[in-house]
N, C-alpha and C positions, 0 to 999 in steps of 0.2 A: 779516178780511172773511169773512162767512158766505156760503157758496155756496148753501145751502138746497136741496141735492139729496138729499132724504130717501131716495128709492128706492135710490140708489147707496150711501148710508151703511149702510142695512140689509143690502144684499147683501154689502158689504165686511165688515161685522161678522160676518155669518153664515159667510162664507168663512173668516175667521180662526178662528172658534169651532169649525168642523168639524175643523180641523187641531190645535186646542188646546182640547179639551173640558174641561180642568180650569182654564181661565182664568176666575176668578170675576168679575173686572171686566167682561170681555166678556159674560159670562152676564147680569150686571146691565144692561148696555147693551141687550142683546136683549130682556130683560124690559120695559125702559122703552119700547123701540120698539113692542112689542106693545100697549102702552096708548095709543099716539098715534093720533089720528084721521088717516085718509088712508093708513095703512100696511096693506097687504093681505098675505094669506098667501103669495101667489106672489112677494112681494118678498124673502122669506127664501130666497134661492137661492145655491148654491155656484158662484162664478164660475170655479173651477178644476176643477170636476167633469169627469171623463172620461165621454164619452157612454155607453160600454158599462157603466160602473159605476153611473152615474145611473139608467139604464134597469133594470139588474138590481136595485138596491136598492128602486126604486119598485115593480117587479114582485113582489119578495119581500114587501114591505109589504102590497100588495093581496092577495097569496096568503094571508098570515097573517091578514088581516081577512076571510078567506073570501069573497073576491070574484074567483073564478077567471076569469070572463068578462072582467073589466077587467085582470087580471094577465097574461093570455096575450099581448096585443100588446106589452106592455113587455118581457116575457121573450124574445119572438122578436126584438124590436128589439135587446135586449142581446146576443143571439147574433150578429146581423149586425154590430153595432158591434165586438164582440170580435174577429172574424176580420179586420176592417179594421185595428183597433189592433195585432193580432198581426203582420200584414204590415208595418206601419209600424215596429214595434219591431224586427223581424228585419232590415229594410232598413238600419236605423241601425247594426247590428252589422257590416256589410260595409264597414268603413272601414280605415284604416291600422293596422298593428300597434301595440298599446298597450304601451309599455315599462314602465309603472308607475313614474312618477317618473324618477329618474336611472339606472335599470337599464340603459339603452341604452349607458352608458359601459363596462359590463362584459360586455355581450352579445356573444358570439362563436359563430357557427353557420355551417355550410356551407349550400348552397342547399336541400338536401332537409330538413335540420333546421329551417331558417327557414320553409319552406313548411308543414311539420308544425305548428310552434308557432303560426303565424298561423291556420291552418285550424282547429286545435283551439280557439283563442281565440274565433274567430267562432262555431263551433258551441256552445261553452259560453255565449256571450253570447245566442245565440238561445234556448237552453234557459232562460236566466234571465228571458226575457220572460214565462214562466208566472207567476213570482213578481211581476214588475213589474205585470202586468195584474190580478192578484188582490189588490193592495194598496190600502188606503184610509187617508187621514190619521187617521181616527177610530179605527182599529184598530191594536193593537200588532203583530199578526201578519196575514199575508195570509189570504184565504179558502181553506180547505182544499178540494182537488179542485174548483176554481172552475168550470172549463169543464163537466165532467160534471154538476155540480150544476144547471146550467141545464136539462138534459134530465130530471133527476129532478123538478124543480118542474113542468116542462111536462107530463110524462106524467100526473101526478096532476091538474093543472089541466084538461087536455083530458078526462080521465075524468069530472071533476065537471061538465063542460058537455055530456057525452054524445058527444064526438068520439072514437070508439074507433080510427079510422084513424090520427089523429095521436098518440093515446096509445100505440099499438103502435109507431109509428115512433120516438117519443122513448124508449120503453122499450128497444127494440132498440139504439138509439144509445147509451144509457147502458151497456148490457151489453157494448158494444165495449170500454169501459174497465174494467168490473168484471164479467167473465163469470161469476163464481162468487157473485154477489150473490143470495142466496136470496129475499129479499123482492121484488126486482125481477123475478126469474124467475116468482114466484107471480103478481105483477101482470100480467105478460105473458100467462101462461096464462089468467088470468081475462078479459083484454081479447080474447084470441083466441077464447075460448068465446062471448063476447058478440057478436063481429063475424062469426064463422064461420071455420073452419079454412082453407078454400080461399082466401078473400079475404085473410086475415091472412098467409098464407104468401107472398103476392106483395109484401108490404110490406118494404122493405129499410131498413137504417139510413141516416141522412142522409149524402150523398156528401161534403160538406165536412168532416164529422167523421171519416169514414173516411180521407180524404186527410190531414187534420191528424195523426191517430194514426199513420199509416204513416210520414209524414215525421219525426215526433218519435221514433219507435222507431229509424229508420235513424240519426238523429243520436246517439241514446243508445248504440247499438251501437258507433259509432266512438269516442265519448267514453269509454266503459267500456274499449274496447280500448286507447286511449291511456293510461288510468289503469293498466291491467294491465301493459302492456309498457313504457311510458315513464315511469310514475310521475307523470303529470300529474293532479292531483286533480280529481275531478268529483263534485259533490253533486247527486243526482237530485232535482229539485223536485217530481216527481209520485209519488203513492203507488200508481198503477195500473200501473206498469211491470212487465211479466211477468218472472218470475225467470229464465227462459231467456235473456233479453237480456244478463244479467250473466255474465261468464266465471266458470267454476267456481272457479278459483284466487282470484279477487276475492271471490266469495261466501264462501269459507272465511276469507279475511282479514277481511272485514267482520264475519263471525260471531264471530271471535276478538276483534275490537275491541269488539263489543257486549258480549261476555262479560266482558272486562276492565273496561269502563266500568261494567257492572252490579256487578262485584265491588268496585270502588273506591267506587261509590255506596253499597253496602251497608256497607263499612267506615266510610265517613264518617258514615252514618246511625247505626251502632252507637256510634261515638265521640261523636257529638253527644248521644246519649241518656246516655252516661256523664257527659259534661260537664254536662248538665242536672241529673242526679242529684247530682253533686258540688256544683253551684251551689246547689241546694236545701238540701243538707246544710250547706254553708258559711253560707248565709243564715240557717238555723235556729241554727247555732252563734253567728253574729254577733249575732242577736237575744238569744240567751241570755246571751252575754258582755256585751252592752250594758246588760243589766239589773243585772249584777254589778259593772261597772266604771264609773269616772268619770275624767275627765281629771286627771292628777296622782296617780292611785292606783298601787298596786303592779303590776309586770309579772306576767302570768299564766303565762309559760313560762320555764323555766330556760335559761340560756345567751344570753339576749337582753339587750342593753344599749340604753338610751335615749341618743341623741346630740343630738337637737334636739327641742324641744317647740313648741307653738303660739305661745308668746311670741317665741321666736327666729325662727320662720318667718313671723311677722306674719300670723297667721290662725287662726281657731278650728278645732279638730279636725284639726290638722296635726301630724305627727310623723315623725321619722326614727329608725329603729332599726337596730342592727347585730346580726349573728349569727342572722338569721331563717332563712337557709339555709346549708348547709355549703359549704366551699371547692369540693368536687367538684361539687356542684349548681350553684354559681356558674359554674364553668368550663364545665359542660354547656350552660348558658344562653348563655354567650358564644360557644361553638362554633355553636350554633343561630342566634344573631344574625348571626355572620359568614357563615354559609352561606345563610341564607334571608331575613333581615330586610330590609325596605325602609323608606325614609324615610316617616314617617307612622305612624298608629296601627295599620296593617295591614289596615284594612277600608275606611276612607273617604279614606285618603291625607292626613290632616290632620297636618302636621308639628308644629304647635303648637296642639292643640285647646283648651287652656285659656289660656295666656299666651304672648306672643312670646319669653319668656325660657327656654322649655323646648323640647327637641327629642325627638320620639318616634320610635322604630324598632319596628315591629311585624311579626308573622308571623301569617298566617291559618291556620286549622286545616288547610285543604286543602294549603297550601304546606308545613306541618310534616309532614303525611303523606307528601307527595312526597319530601321530604328523607329521611324515615325509610326509604323504600323503596330508597334508593341505598346499597349496601353500604359504599362508600368513606367515607360520612359517618356 
C-alpha cells in the first residue's frame, strides 16, 4: 500500500544520508527526489539535527557565502542552543555510578573511595559533553575548539556589518580561551581603534562564556588531580586548557609519553620505508626472474627442492618448495608466531582470506616491533 507522503520520504532519506554520506543508493534516491515535481528545497531536512549544530552549520555556510548580516542571527542562536544543550548533557551525567558491565561484581571500596570514584566519573562525563556537542554524523571527528569558534566567526561577521561593539565583545570572549592568539589580539586592537579606547575598555567578555570557562577549569583541576594522585585517566577534550591547570608531575609524565610515542612513530616510519624499499627491490627481482623462468623450468637457487607443483595442487602458478629458509630462521618465525601472531592475516583478521580450507596467522609490523622491544622475547 502506497502512503504517498513524499515530504516525509524526502526528509527521511536526507536524514539517513547525513549520517551515511557514502551510501550510493540513498544518494541516487535523493537525486531522484530532486527531479520530482512538488519537492521543495526545505523538504531536505535532517530530522535528527541538534538545534545548536543546525544553527551553527547554517551560520557558517552563510558566513562562507559572504553573507555576514544573515549569518549573525544563526550563529547567535547556535550559542544560545549550545549552552542549553550543555546543561542538558551535564544533567544526564548526574545519575547512578556506572560499573561498566559486570565490574560491580568485583568492585570493593570504602565510603570515601566510592564517593571519589563516583564524583570523578560524573566530572569526566560532564567534560565529555564538549565532544558530544561538537560531533556531527557527517564528520569522522568532532569540530575542534567548537565553542570558541562561534566567537571567532561572530567577531568577524560583526566587523563586516560595522558593529564594532559586538565585534570587540566577541573578540574579548574568544581571547578568554586563547589569550595568546596574535591574530585575534590584532583584530581587537583594530576594533578598539575604530570604536575608541574609552568606549572599548568598558566592553567585557560575555558573562555566560566566563562562567562556562571557570566551571570547566575547576572540573579539569579536580580531574587532573585524580589522574595524578589516584591514577584515574583523564583525556582533556579542550586545546585551550592553560598549562598551569595540569600538575607539574603529570606534565612531565605526559611529555615523556609524547616523546616515547614520537620515537616509536619514527621507528615505525623508518621501518616502513625499509619495507617499501625491500618490496620494490623484490618486485623488480620478481619481474626479472619471471622473464627468465617458466613453470617446470630449473630451480634458480641452490639447496631448494620442489615438493609439489601446480598439477598436484590443482591450480596454475602454485608451488610448494622446501629449503627456502634455514632451520634457525624457521624456528625464529615460529617463536614470533607463538609470541605475537593472532588468528587472521594480521591486518584485516581474515582467518581464511582465500578458501575455507586454509588458516592464516599473522603479525602486524607494529606488533612485531613491540615484541622486539621486550628483552625476554
